[in-house]
C-alpha positions in Angstrom: -16.1 20.1 11.5 -14.0 17.5 9.6 -14.5 14.3 7.9 -12.0 12.1 7.5 -11.8 8.2 6.9 -9.3 5.7 8.3 -8.5 2.3 7.5 -7.9 0.5 11.2 -5.2 -2.1 11.0 -5.6 -3.0 14.6 -8.9 -3.7 16.8 -7.4 -1.7 20.0 -7.8 1.6 17.9 -11.7 1.1 17.6 -11.9 1.1 21.4 -9.7 4.4 21.7 -11.9 5.9 19.0 -15.1 4.9 21.2 -13.2 6.6 24.0 -12.7 9.8 21.9 -16.6 9.4 21.1 -17.5 8.9 24.6 -15.5 12.5 25.6 -17.4 14.1 23.0 -14.3 14.6 20.8 -15.8 12.8 17.9 -18.1 10.9 16.3 -18.3 7.8 14.6 -20.3 6.5 12.1 -21.2 3.4 10.8 -20.2 1.9 7.4 -23.9 1.6 6.6 -24.0 5.6 7.4 -21.3 6.1 4.7 -23.1 4.1 2.5 -26.2 6.2 2.3 -24.1 9.5 1.5 -22.2 7.8 -1.2 -23.1 8.4 -4.6 -24.9 6.1 -7.0 -21.8 5.8 -8.9 -19.7 5.1 -6.3 -22.2 2.4 -5.0 -21.8 0.6 -8.2 -18.2 0.6 -8.7 -16.5 -2.7 -9.5 -19.9 -4.5 -9.2 -19.9 -5.5 -13.0 -17.7 -8.4 -14.1 -15.3 -7.4 -17.0 -16.7 -8.8 -20.4 -15.0 -9.2 -23.7 -15.9 -6.4 -26.1 -17.7 -8.9 -28.9 -19.8 -10.4 -25.6 -20.7 -6.6 -24.8 -21.7 -5.7 -28.6 -23.4 -9.2 -29.0 -26.0 -8.4 -25.8 -26.4 -4.9 -27.0 -27.3 -6.1 -30.3 -29.6 -8.7 -28.8 -31.2 -5.6 -26.8 -31.7 -3.5 -29.7 -32.9 -6.6 -31.9 -35.7 -7.3 -29.3 -37.1 -3.3 -29.5 -37.5 -4.3 -33.7 
C-alpha cells in the first residue's frame, strides 16, 4: 500500500475519489485523521509569530529572573 497527499483543485475531483473509494480501489482519510498522524513538531510549525530577537531575549530574561 502507498500513501500519497493530493491538493484538490476542483470539487469534482472529490466525487471521483469517492467513486474510487466505493469500488474499494482507494481509501480516503479525513483531514482530522492526518493531523493525528503528524509529529508534534509538524503540528506546531507556523503557530508562533515572528518576534524581534530583542523581544525574545527580554522574555527569556523575565523567565530566568522569575526562577531566582
